[in-house]
C-alpha positions in Angstrom: -0.1 0.0 0.0 2.9 2.3 0.7 6.2 2.9 -1.2 9.3 1.9 0.6 10.9 4.3 3.0 13.9 6.2 1.6 16.9 8.0 3.1 15.9 11.7 3.6 19.4 12.7 2.4 18.4 11.7 -1.2 15.1 13.9 -1.2 17.0 16.9 -2.5 14.4 19.6 -1.6 10.6 19.6 -2.1 9.2 17.9 -5.1 5.6 16.9 -6.0 4.8 14.6 -9.0 1.5 14.5 -10.5 -1.9 15.6 -9.0 -2.7 15.7 -5.3 -3.8 13.6 -3.7 -1.9 10.8 -5.2 -3.4 7.4 -5.7 -2.1 6.0 -2.3 -3.0 9.2 -0.4 -6.5 9.2 -2.0 -7.1 5.6 -0.8 -6.1 6.4 2.8 -8.2 9.6 2.8 -11.2 7.8 1.4 -10.8 5.2 4.3 -10.4 8.0 6.8 -13.6 9.7 5.6 -15.5 6.5 5.9 -14.2 5.6 9.4 -13.2 8.7 11.2 -15.1 11.6 12.7 -16.3 14.4 10.7 -14.4 16.8 12.9 -11.3 15.9 11.2 -9.6 19.1 9.8 -6.3 19.2 8.2 -6.7 16.6 5.4 -9.6 18.4 4.1 -7.4 21.3 2.7 -4.2 19.4 2.7 -5.1 16.1 0.9 -2.0 13.9 1.6 -1.3 10.9 3.8 1.9 11.2 5.6 4.5 8.4 6.0 7.9 9.7 6.8 9.6 12.9 8.2 13.0 14.2 8.7 13.8 17.7 10.0 11.8 20.2 8.2 10.7 17.7 5.6 7.9 15.3 5.4 7.1 12.7 2.8 3.6 11.4 1.7 2.8 7.7 0.8 3.2 8.7 -2.8 6.7 9.8 -2.5 6.0 13.5 -2.6 8.3 15.5 -0.5 7.2 18.8 1.3 8.7 21.4 3.5 6.6 21.2 6.6 6.0 24.7 8.1 2.9 23.3 9.9 5.1 21.0 12.2 2.2 19.3 14.1 0.6 22.8 14.7 3.8 23.8 16.5 4.5 20.6 18.3 7.7 19.5 16.4 9.8 22.3 17.4 13.0 20.6 16.3 11.5 19.1 13.2 10.6 15.6 12.5 12.6 12.7 14.2 15.3 14.8 15.5 18.0 11.9 16.0 19.1 12.9 19.5 15.5 12.9 20.6 14.8 9.7 18.9 17.8 8.1 20.6 16.7 9.5 24.1 13.0 8.2 23.6 14.2 4.9 22.5 16.4 4.5 25.6 13.7 5.6 27.9 11.1 3.1 26.4 13.3 0.3 27.8 13.4 1.8 31.2 9.9 3.2 32.1 7.1 4.8 30.0 4.4 5.5 32.4 4.7 6.8 36.0 1.5 8.6 37.1 2.7 11.3 39.4 5.3 9.1 41.1 8.8 11.0 41.2 11.2 9.5 38.5 14.6 10.5 37.4 13.1 11.4 33.9 10.4 13.6 35.4 12.9 15.2 37.9 15.2 16.1 35.0 12.4 17.4 32.9 11.0 19.7 35.7 14.5 20.9 36.5 15.2 21.8 32.7 11.8 23.6 32.4 12.2 25.7 35.5 15.8 26.6 34.5 14.4 28.2 31.3 12.3 30.6 33.3 13.6 34.2 33.9 15.9 33.9 36.9 13.7 36.0 39.2 10.7 33.6 38.7 12.5 30.3 39.2 12.3 30.0 43.0 8.7 31.2 43.3 7.1 29.0 40.6 5.6 25.5 41.1 4.6 23.2 38.4 1.7 20.9 37.9 1.6 18.2 35.1 -1.8 17.8 33.6 -3.3 15.6 31.0 -1.5 15.4 27.7 -3.0 18.5 25.8 -2.9 22.3 26.1 -6.5 22.3 26.7 -6.0 20.1 29.8 -3.6 22.7 31.1 -6.0 25.5 30.4 -8.7 23.6 32.5 -6.0 23.2 35.1 -5.2 26.9 35.2 -8.8 27.8 35.4 -9.5 25.5 38.3 -6.3 26.6 40.2 -7.3 30.3 40.0 -10.9 29.7 41.0 -9.9 27.7 43.9 -7.3 30.1 45.1 -9.4 33.3 44.8 -12.9 31.9 45.6 -14.1 33.6 42.5 -15.9 32.2 39.5 -15.6 34.6 36.5 -12.7 34.6 34.0 -11.7 37.3 31.5 -10.5 36.4 28.1 -9.9 38.2 24.8 -11.6 38.3 21.4 -9.8 36.2 18.9 -8.1 34.1 21.4 -7.9 30.2 21.1 -7.4 28.1 24.2 -8.6 24.6 23.2 -11.6 22.5 22.5 -12.5 21.1 25.8 -15.5 22.6 27.6 -13.8 25.1 29.8 -11.2 26.0 27.2 -13.8 26.3 24.6 -15.7 28.7 26.8 -12.6 31.1 26.8 -12.1 30.8 23.1 -13.3 33.6 20.8 -14.3 31.3 17.9 -18.1 31.3 18.0 -18.7 28.6 15.4 -17.1 26.0 17.8 -19.1 27.0 20.7 -22.6 27.6 19.1 -23.6 24.0 18.6 -22.7 23.2 22.4 -25.3 24.5 24.8 -24.6 25.1 28.5 -21.0 25.9 28.2 -18.9 27.1 31.2 -20.5 30.3 32.6 -18.7 33.4 33.7 -16.5 34.0 30.7 -16.2 37.8 29.8 -14.6 38.8 26.4 -12.7 42.1 25.8 -11.1 43.5 22.7 -7.4 42.4 22.0 -4.8 44.7 20.4 -5.5 43.8 16.9 -4.6 46.9 15.1 -5.2 45.7 11.7 -8.9 45.1 12.4 -9.2 47.4 15.4 -12.3 46.4 17.4 -13.0 50.1 18.1 -12.2 51.3 14.6 -9.1 53.5 15.6 -5.8 53.7 14.0 -2.5 53.7 15.8 -2.1 57.3 15.4 -5.4 58.1 17.0 -5.3 55.4 19.7 -4.3 55.3 23.3 -4.5 51.6 23.4 -8.3 52.1 24.0 -8.9 48.3 23.9 -7.1 47.9 27.3 -8.8 51.0 28.6 -12.2 49.3 28.1 -11.0 46.5 30.4 -9.6 48.9 32.9 -12.7 50.9 33.2 -15.0 47.9 33.3 -13.1 46.3 36.2 -12.9 49.6 38.1 -16.5 50.4 37.6 -18.9 49.3 40.3 -21.7 49.4 37.6 -19.4 47.8 34.8 -21.2 44.5 35.0 -18.2 42.4 35.5 -17.5 41.0 38.9 -13.8 40.7 40.1 -12.7 37.7 38.0 -10.7 34.6 39.2 -8.2 35.2 36.4 -7.5 37.0 33.1 -6.2 34.7 30.5 -4.5 35.8 27.3 -2.1 34.9 24.6 0.9 37.2 23.9 0.7 36.3 20.2 -2.7 34.9 19.2 -1.9 31.9 17.1 -5.0 30.3 15.7 -6.5 34.0 15.9 -4.1 34.9 13.0 -0.6 35.4 14.3 -1.2 38.7 16.2 1.4 39.9 18.5 0.0 42.1 21.3 1.2 45.7 21.5 3.6 46.1 24.4 1.5 48.9 26.1 -1.6 46.6 25.9 0.3 43.8 27.7 2.0 46.1 30.3 -1.4 47.8 31.3 -3.2 44.4 31.5 -0.3 43.2 33.9 -0.5 46.4 36.0 -4.4 46.2 36.1 -4.4 42.6 37.3 -1.7 43.2 39.8 -3.5 46.2 41.2 -6.8 44.4 41.6 -5.2 41.1 42.8 -6.3 39.1 39.8 -4.1 36.1 38.7 -2.8 36.8 35.2 -2.7 33.5 33.2 -0.6 33.6 30.0 -1.3 30.9 27.5 2.0 29.9 26.0 0.8 26.6 24.6 1.8 27.7 20.9 4.2 30.6 21.7 6.3 28.6 24.4 9.6 26.6 24.3 11.3 29.1 22.0 8.8 29.8 19.3 9.0 33.4 19.4 12.9 33.8 20.0 12.7 33.8 23.8 11.7 30.6 25.7 8.3 32.3 26.6 6.8 35.1 24.6 6.0 37.0 27.9 9.7 37.6 28.2 9.5 40.1 25.0 7.1 42.1 27.3 9.0 42.4 30.5 6.3 41.0 32.5 5.9 38.2 35.1 2.7 36.3 34.8 1.2 34.4 37.9 0.4 31.3 35.8 1.9 30.0 32.7 0.3 27.4 30.4 2.7 25.2 28.3 2.3 22.2 26.0 2.7 21.4 22.4 6.6 21.8 22.0 7.6 20.8 25.5 8.9 17.5 24.4 10.3 18.6 21.0 9.2 15.5 19.3 5.6 15.1 19.7 5.3 12.9 22.6 2.4 14.6 24.5 2.9 16.4 27.8 1.2 19.6 29.3 1.9 21.6 32.4 1.3 24.8 34.3 3.8 26.9 36.2 2.2 29.0 38.9 3.1 31.3 41.9 3.5 29.4 45.1 0.9 31.5 46.7 -1.7 29.9 44.4 -0.9 26.4 45.7 -4.1 25.7 47.6 -5.2 22.5 45.9 -5.9 19.5 48.1 -4.5 16.2 47.1 -6.2 14.8 44.0 -7.8 18.2 43.2 -6.7 18.0 39.6 -5.5 14.6 38.1 -4.9 12.9 34.8 -3.9 9.3 34.0 -1.4 10.5 31.5 0.3 13.1 33.5 3.4 10.7 33.9 4.5 10.4 30.4 8.1 9.3 30.8 8.9 9.4 27.1 7.9 13.1 26.9 9.8 14.0 30.1 13.1 12.4 28.7 12.7 14.0 25.4 11.8 17.3 26.9 14.9 17.5 29.0 16.9 16.6 26.1 15.2 19.2 23.8 16.2 21.9 26.4 19.9 20.8 26.2 19.9 20.9 22.5 18.2 24.4 22.4 21.1 25.7 24.7 24.0 23.8 23.3 23.2 24.5 19.6 22.1 28.1 19.9 18.5 27.5 18.8 17.0 30.6 20.1 19.5 32.7 18.2 18.7 30.8 15.1 14.9 31.6 15.7 15.6 35.2 16.0 17.9 35.1 12.7 15.5 33.2 10.7 12.7 35.3 11.9 14.5 38.5 10.6 15.2 36.5 7.3 11.5 35.7 6.8 10.5 39.2 7.7 13.0 40.6 5.0 11.7 38.0 2.4 7.9 38.7 3.0 8.3 42.6 3.2 7.6 43.0 -0.4 4.3 41.3 -0.1 2.9 44.5 1.6 2.8 46.1 -1.9 0.2 43.6 -2.9 -3.3 45.3 -2.5 -4.7 41.9 -1.4 -2.2 41.6 1.5 -3.5 43.5 4.5 -0.6 42.8 6.8 2.6 40.6 7.4 3.3 40.1 10.9 5.1 37.7 13.2 7.6 37.1 16.0 10.5 34.7 16.0 9.3 31.7 13.9 5.6 32.4 14.0 4.4 34.2 11.0 1.2 35.1 9.2 0.2 36.9 6.0 -3.3 38.3 6.2 -5.3 38.5 2.9 -8.3 40.8 2.5 -10.4 42.4 0.0 -8.8 45.7 -1.0 -12.0 47.8 -1.2 -13.6 46.8 2.1 -11.1 44.8 4.1 -13.3 41.7 4.1 -11.3 38.5 4.8 -10.1 37.0 1.5 -11.0 33.5 2.4 -11.0 31.9 -1.0 -7.7 33.6 -1.8 -6.1 32.2 1.3 -7.2 28.7 0.3 -6.0 29.1 -3.2 -2.6 30.2 -1.7 -2.4 27.2 0.5 -3.3 24.9 -2.4 -0.8 26.5 -4.6 2.0 26.3 -2.0 1.2 22.6 -1.3 1.3 21.7 -5.1 4.8 23.3 -5.1 6.0 21.4 -1.9 5.3 23.8 1.0 2.9 22.9 3.9 1.3 25.9 5.5 -1.9 26.6 7.6 -4.7 28.9 7.6 -6.1 30.9 10.6 -7.5 34.1 11.7 -11.1 35.7 11.0 -12.4 33.8 8.0 -9.3 31.6 7.7 -7.7 34.6 5.7 -4.3 34.4 7.4 -1.6 32.0 5.9 0.4 30.9 8.7 3.8 29.4 9.0 5.3 27.5 12.0 8.8 26.4 10.9 11.0 24.1 13.0 13.1 26.3 15.5 16.3 24.9 13.9 15.3 25.5 10.3 18.3 26.4 8.1 18.7 29.6 6.1 18.4 27.7 2.9 15.1 25.8 3.7 13.6 29.1 5.0 14.6 30.9 1.8 12.9 28.1 -0.3 9.8 28.3 1.6 9.5 32.0 1.4 10.1 31.7 -2.4 7.2 29.2 -2.7 4.9 31.2 -0.5 5.6 34.5 -2.2 5.1 32.9 -5.7 1.8 31.4 -4.3 0.5 34.6 -3.2 1.4 36.5 -6.3 -0.1 34.0 -8.7 -3.2 33.4 -6.8 -3.9 37.1 -6.4 -2.7 38.1 -9.9 -6.2 37.7 -11.6 -7.8 39.5 -8.7 -5.4 42.4 -8.9 -6.0 42.9 -12.6 -9.8 42.7 -12.2 -9.7 45.3 -9.4 -7.6 47.6 -11.8 -4.3 47.3 -9.9 -1.0 46.5 -11.4 0.2 43.0 -10.4 2.6 42.9 -7.5 6.2 43.0 -8.4 7.9 39.8 -7.8 10.1 39.9 -4.6 13.7 39.1 -5.3 15.2 36.1 -3.9 16.4 36.9 -0.2 20.0 36.6 0.9 18.9 35.6 4.5 20.4 38.7 6.1 19.1 39.3 9.5 
């Protein structure tokens, strides 16, 4: 049913032969459609069946090779099958794979490594709790902890945020279509505007705005008639990922932290997608010079896709009774062993410096897209990038164009994701150790995809076609 595995060293860059899906992929996709839940998502727009991965590359069952800038939605921070992580996991399998919440050498080394990556001033005052295997489990844990510690029940979240698909995490997520079919969601969630300047919720522009989006939150929580009781927590992403790769403005974040500290409200920072080096610092909050009360982490903690989730929290919040929050798979020894090794690799190989350098390279390569009238904004931080596409005349999300760009990129050997309002943001999550050459090739494919997909629309609207961006030199 599948072609034999090959040596990734022989792949020699992305190559796609024939139509997608290929015959073997088509067969597996048909079987999937017949047997799996209708909730499946990625294969609907990326019609391939995966078989083999290596670093930034992935190969489907028909022998097509792609640059994978989806990376398990950010899980594979060091790419597919990093050899040192594979070796570490293989060795751990022979020792112990499951340990509930018993102490083990693998878990102790993992926790030590994770705490060591916090800013020095936070290391002694933060405790950790290992949750179920997903980020949503950690969101649930953070909410339960803050409610227990404060005795309060309401939670403040932000429009455009995405925190997961469990019942509680979904209640804090801005995506209405996900919540609408599920009655009786978790009560007490209050949504406030996020600093999304490209689509300002208050219809202001940066030159006329005093970060009014956070002013609304400040006034509401200070106002005895504001309608929002003192919440148990404020939950936010520093870069909204699924919401469209939107880095928060510094003033917005600083004022939220000052407000929550003033009112004694725990600030919970969701670093499920931004954590573990994705933005060029280990956690995104480090870019903003703040110290949250609770940090949620998951996705890239193991570096290789073995699932683990955790929260860090200030010791003063440690009021749980034994058994207050449990999970059968909170003792994944394979993830612990890989996660400790991943931290070592990040340090020894200067991975965070590479994130910053490749992020600057991508910014340089994509800068010319701003001249295209269908490109509303190019934005990112570290190796988390998005290109928002919108109708020039009215700013409506250009969903069909984004889908066409994704399909064009796939046919030319690049896997990217869509997100944001109306799925109009083309998103890239490269491995943190991606090389200059691979990043350059991916940017060439993406720029070409946007130009070719938008060209007929540009001509129809009476605009000149966008000038092709020259091949970047990788300068940071």
